[in-house]
C-alpha positions, 0 to 999 in steps of 0.5 A: 500500500502506497499511502494511508492518506484519504483511505477509509479504515474500519477498526474493531476494538477501537475503544482502547489499546492497540485499536485506539492507537490505530485510529489515532495514527491512521487519522494523523496520517490522513485516513478517515476512521470508522471506529467500532467498539462494544463499550459506548463510553470507550468508543466516545472517548476514542472519537473525542480524541480523533477530533484533533485531526481533520478527517471524517470519523464515524462511530459504530457501537458493535458487538463483533460476536453478533453476526447480523451486526457484522453483516450490516456494518459495511453498508453503514460505513459506506453510507457515511464514507463512500467506500472502505479501504482497510479493515482491522479485525482487532477486538479480542478477549480471553478466559483463564481456565483449564479446558476441563473447567471451562464452561461452554458459555465462556468457550463460545464467548471467546470463539465468537469474538476472536474467531467468528468475528474475524471470519464474519468481518472478512466475509462481509468486507472483502467484496467491498475491499476488492473494488478498491485500487489498493486495500488491506485486510488486517487480522490480529492473531497473537504470539499465542497463535504460534506457541502455547501455555497452560490455561489458555486453550480457548484463546490458543484455539481461536488465535491459531485458527485466525492465523490459519484462516488468514494465511490461507486467505492470503494465498487465495488473494495473492496477486489481487488488489487486497493485501492480507495481513496476520498480526502476532503481537507479543506482550502489549500493554493493554487491558485484555487481562483486566477484561478477562474472565477468570475461573474462580474455582482455580488458581487465578494465574497460569504458569507464565503469569505466575513466573512473570509475577514472581520475577517482578515481585508482585502478586498473581491475582487478576488485579495485580497481573492486569496492572503489571501486564498493562504497565510493563508491555510495549505501549500500544501506540508503538504496536499500532505503528509497527502494524501500520508499517507492516501494512505499508510494506506489505508484510503478510506476517507482522510480528509485534515486539522483540518478545514475539520475534524471540518466541517465534524463533524458539518455536522454529528452533524447538517446535515441540519443546520451545518452552525450554528456551523461554527463560533465556529470553523472557527473564532478561526482557522482564528485568529490562522492562522493569528498569526502563519505563514503557513510553508511547510514541512522541506527541501521543 
């Protein structure tokens, strides 16, 4: 993609984290924004922040798990903007639980948002993206779409599936005007753990969280871990910038963060027992992050 200026970008999960900063950075680049979010308050906050930029902004209160709402979204966006050039399927949730103790309701909650929401949005928007001279569909998987830890079976299932779906779609669309991107963020400072559902009948942190909590000298309860996760990850503005650079450079796979790149390397070096290499990478990164403040992009 040559430029983001004058493009129309649809962003799900635009009320916070990476989604919010994608909206801001795109607007700063001259793109018009269709911000989508399930929280009316969070959506209003993002829209208010976008008023600083001379672009057209529309807000769409949206539950990405609602198939009918997703199917209706393209016409709503086109009615206000005239066309669509970029779609960022960014919204995501998780549940912390073993598979045996995970309720079917919680399983469906994650799958309907993290996977079916991506599939339904891709199906709804692709015919419109194909009408544009250059366009892009950007689906967010995770580094947890490449490696696994305990107590995240539903999240892994969804994110591995998003990766497979998106990479297959990229091959089908190769040579056309629509770029297809799969994004794999590492530890980004967002509120995903704060919004996570926890199986209260079990320990409230998985093995990876307990390790990070111990190293950082904090508790492993949800509130402590959520604060640690948000305050010590890559600032979401920087993650958003990496994603946009990946789109502009037409990189089908976008790894976000040094930890994502290192964990991807671990998986390549030891496809079955990659977790044995984690301490050599995650421990130094954790201590470095504790000593260096996590800052956003300048002027944001």
